[in-house]
C-alpha positions as CSV (number, residue, x, y, z in Angstrom):
1,M,0.6,14.8,46.3
2,V,4.3,15.6,46.1
3,G,5.3,12.0,45.5
4,A,2.7,11.4,42.8
5,V,4.0,10.1,39.5
6,I,2.1,10.6,36.3
7,D,2.9,8.3,33.4
8,H,2.7,10.4,30.2
9,N,2.4,7.3,28.0
10,E,-0.7,6.3,30.0
11,I,-2.1,9.8,29.7
12,M,-1.9,9.7,25.9
13,K,-3.3,6.2,25.7
14,R,-6.3,6.9,28.0
15,G,-7.1,10.3,26.5
16,R,-7.0,13.9,27.8
17,N,-10.4,13.8,29.5
18,Q,-9.8,10.6,31.6
19,P,-7.2,10.6,34.4
20,P,-4.8,7.6,34.7
21,R,-5.8,4.7,36.8
22,S,-3.2,5.6,39.5
23,V,-4.8,9.1,40.0
24,Q,-8.3,7.7,40.1
25,M,-7.5,5.0,42.7
26,R,-5.0,6.7,45.1
27,F,-5.4,10.5,44.9
28,A,-8.8,11.4,43.6
29,P,-10.3,13.9,44.2
30,Q,-7.2,15.5,45.9
31,L,-5.2,15.6,42.7
32,L,-8.1,16.4,40.4
33,L,-7.3,20.1,40.2
34,W,-3.6,19.4,39.8
35,Y,-4.2,16.8,37.1
36,T,-6.5,19.2,35.2
37,Y,-3.8,21.9,35.3
38,H,-1.1,19.4,34.3
39,M,-3.1,18.2,31.3
40,N,-4.0,21.7,30.1
41,K,-0.4,22.6,30.1
42,L,0.7,19.4,28.5
43,L,-1.9,19.7,25.7
44,S,-1.5,23.5,25.1
45,S,2.2,23.6,24.4
46,K,5.0,21.3,23.1
47,I,8.8,21.5,22.8
48,C,10.1,21.3,19.3
49,A,12.6,18.6,18.7
50,S,14.6,20.8,16.4
51,C,14.8,24.3,17.9
52,K,14.1,23.1,21.5
53,I,11.7,25.9,22.1
54,E,8.3,25.4,23.8
55,K,5.6,26.6,21.5
56,P,1.7,26.4,21.4
57,I,0.3,23.3,19.9
58,V,-1.1,25.3,17.0
59,E,2.5,25.6,15.8
60,F,2.7,21.8,15.2
61,T,1.0,19.9,12.4
62,K,-1.0,16.7,13.0
63,D,0.8,13.4,12.8
64,H,-0.9,10.2,13.7
65,R,2.4,8.3,14.0
66,H,3.1,10.1,17.4
67,K,1.2,9.3,20.6
68,S,0.5,13.0,21.0
69,G,-1.0,13.2,17.6
70,L,1.4,16.1,16.7
71,D,4.6,16.3,14.7
72,S,7.9,16.5,16.5
73,Y,9.0,19.6,14.6
74,C,7.2,22.9,14.6
75,R,6.0,24.5,11.4
76,S,8.9,26.9,11.1
77,C,11.5,24.1,11.5
78,K,9.7,21.9,9.0
79,V,9.8,24.7,6.4
80,L,13.5,25.2,7.0
81,K,14.3,21.5,6.7
82,R,12.1,21.1,3.6
83,K,14.1,23.9,1.9
84,Q,17.3,22.1,2.6
85,V,16.1,19.1,0.6
86,P,16.8,19.4,-3.2
87,R,13.7,20.0,-5.3
88,E,14.3,16.9,-7.4
89,K,14.4,14.7,-4.3
90,Q,11.1,16.2,-3.0
91,Q,9.4,15.6,-6.3
92,A,10.7,12.0,-6.5
93,Y,9.4,11.3,-3.0
94,Q,6.0,12.9,-3.8
95,N,5.7,10.9,-7.0
96,Q,6.6,7.7,-5.3
97,W,4.0,8.4,-2.5
98,R,1.3,9.1,-5.1
99,A,2.1,5.9,-6.9
100,N,1.9,3.8,-3.7
101,N,-1.3,5.5,-2.6
102,R,-3.0,6.0,-5.9
103,E,-6.4,4.9,-4.7
104,H,-6.3,7.4,-1.8
105,V,-5.3,10.2,-4.1
106,N,-8.1,9.4,-6.5
107,N,-10.7,9.3,-3.8
108,K,-9.6,12.7,-2.5
109,R,-9.7,14.1,-6.0
110,R,-13.3,12.7,-6.5
111,E,-14.4,14.2,-3.1
112,R,-13.1,17.6,-4.1
113,Y,-14.8,17.4,-7.5
114,V,-18.1,16.4,-6.0
115,S,-18.0,19.1,-3.4
116,D,-17.2,21.9,-5.9
117,P,-17.0,20.8,-9.6
118,E,-16.7,24.3,-11.0
119,K,-13.7,25.1,-8.9
120,E,-11.9,21.8,-9.9
121,I,-12.7,22.3,-13.6
122,A,-11.3,25.9,-13.4
123,K,-8.2,24.7,-11.6
124,A,-7.6,22.0,-14.2
125,R,-8.1,24.4,-17.1
126,K,-5.7,26.9,-15.5
127,Y,-3.1,24.2,-15.0
128,R,-3.4,23.1,-18.7
129,E,-2.9,26.6,-19.9
130,A,0.1,27.3,-17.7
131,H,1.9,24.0,-18.3
132,P,0.9,22.7,-21.8
133,E,4.2,20.7,-22.2
134,R,3.7,18.9,-18.9
135,V,0.1,18.0,-19.8
136,K,1.1,16.7,-23.2
137,A,3.9,14.6,-21.7
138,S,1.5,13.2,-19.0
139,R,-1.2,12.4,-21.6
140,D,1.3,10.6,-23.9
141,K,2.7,8.6,-21.0
142,A,-0.8,7.6,-19.9
143,R,-1.8,6.5,-23.4
144,Q,1.4,4.5,-23.8
145,E,0.7,2.7,-20.5
146,K,-2.8,1.8,-21.8
147,R,-1.4,0.5,-25.1
148,D,1.2,-1.6,-23.3
149,W,-1.5,-3.0,-21.0
150,I,-3.7,-3.9,-24.1
151,T,-0.7,-5.6,-25.8
152,N,0.1,-7.7,-22.7
153,Y,-3.5,-8.6,-22.4
154,K,-3.8,-9.8,-26.0
155,V,-0.5,-11.8,-25.7
156,E,-1.8,-13.5,-22.5
157,Q,-5.1,-14.4,-24.1
158,G,-4.0,-15.3,-27.6
159,C,-6.3,-15.9,-30.5
160,M,-9.3,-17.8,-29.3
161,N,-9.4,-19.8,-32.7
162,C,-5.9,-20.6,-33.7
163,G,-4.0,-19.8,-30.5
164,I,-1.4,-17.5,-32.0
165,K,0.1,-15.0,-29.5
166,D,2.0,-12.6,-31.8
167,P,0.9,-9.1,-30.7
168,R,1.4,-7.7,-34.2
169,V,-1.5,-9.7,-35.6
170,L,-3.9,-9.8,-32.7
171,D,-7.1,-7.7,-32.6
172,L,-9.9,-7.1,-30.0
173,H,-13.3,-8.1,-31.4
174,H,-16.5,-7.1,-29.6
175,K,-18.5,-10.2,-28.9
176,N,-21.8,-8.4,-29.0
177,G,-22.0,-5.3,-31.2
178,V,-25.1,-4.1,-29.3
179,L,-23.1,-3.7,-26.1
180,K,-20.3,-1.9,-27.8
181,E,-20.1,1.7,-26.6
182,M,-16.8,2.8,-28.3
183,A,-13.8,1.5,-30.1
184,V,-11.0,0.4,-27.8
185,A,-8.6,2.8,-29.5
186,R,-11.0,5.6,-28.6
187,A,-11.1,4.5,-25.0
188,V,-7.3,4.6,-25.0
189,S,-7.1,8.2,-26.2
190,R,-10.2,9.8,-24.7
191,F,-11.2,7.9,-21.6
192,G,-9.7,6.6,-18.3
193,W,-8.8,3.2,-17.1
194,T,-12.2,2.3,-15.8
195,A,-13.9,2.8,-19.2
196,L,-11.0,1.0,-21.0
197,R,-11.2,-2.1,-18.8
198,A,-15.0,-2.2,-19.1
199,E,-14.7,-2.1,-22.9
200,V,-12.0,-4.7,-23.1
201,K,-14.1,-7.1,-21.1
202,K,-16.7,-7.0,-23.9
203,C,-14.1,-8.2,-26.4
204,E,-12.4,-11.4,-27.4
205,V,-9.0,-11.7,-28.9
206,L,-8.7,-12.8,-32.6
207,C,-5.8,-12.8,-34.9
208,A,-6.1,-10.7,-38.1
209,N,-7.0,-13.8,-40.3
210,C,-9.6,-15.2,-37.9
211,H,-11.1,-11.7,-37.5
212,R,-11.4,-11.2,-41.2
213,I,-12.9,-14.6,-41.7
214,F,-15.4,-14.0,-38.9
215,H,-16.7,-10.8,-40.5
216,Y,-16.7,-12.3,-44.0
217,Q,-18.9,-15.2,-42.8
218,L,-21.1,-12.8,-40.8
219,A,-21.6,-10.7,-44.0
220,L,-22.7,-13.8,-45.9
221,K,-25.4,-14.6,-43.4
222,K,-27.0,-11.2,-43.6
223,P,-29.9,-10.9,-46.1
224,A,-29.3,-8.9,-49.3
225,A,-30.3,-5.3,-49.2
226,A,-33.6,-4.5,-51.0
227,T,-33.1,-2.7,-54.3
């Protein structure tokens, strides 16, 4: 038992409840009690890589990148290191992470809303009242991004009749008025990306001249109103 060697990497790979293969084949059941004690100690405390102090595992946050499933730094050291980073750098990192994981962020937001909609609505209202300038800037930025996307879409498609691709004279025309739920401009200012893309799919691109000619001919085909 004194010469037994336990591979920590193998322990982490096989799980806390299953002894390594070397223990099972050579020393079981002689080392079973020793192994249990060893694993309990290993999984109940951890040495912080920053302060070098052995602390309970509750003092470490979860981190799937490590084999132990725990962060290398304890909570206190993480707070101290976070305070040393400038606020602007932290905000830039968070914004970049949200931009790269937008789908994950949106899914989490939907889950929170579904679980407790009243709480999320109250939270959003409180934020709007506390930061009106931020809300306005974010809203204006989102609307401008939608307008730019529509402009690029119209340029890529071009007028379906004459082929012109000048964005200054291109319009979005609903192919079927019955399926029209809203104007595209209203979708830009009042709705999200999903509703906007769905509405644009119902449209075709026409230049101003072709658009006016289409509606003029359409008006000629309609029967005269009864007097």
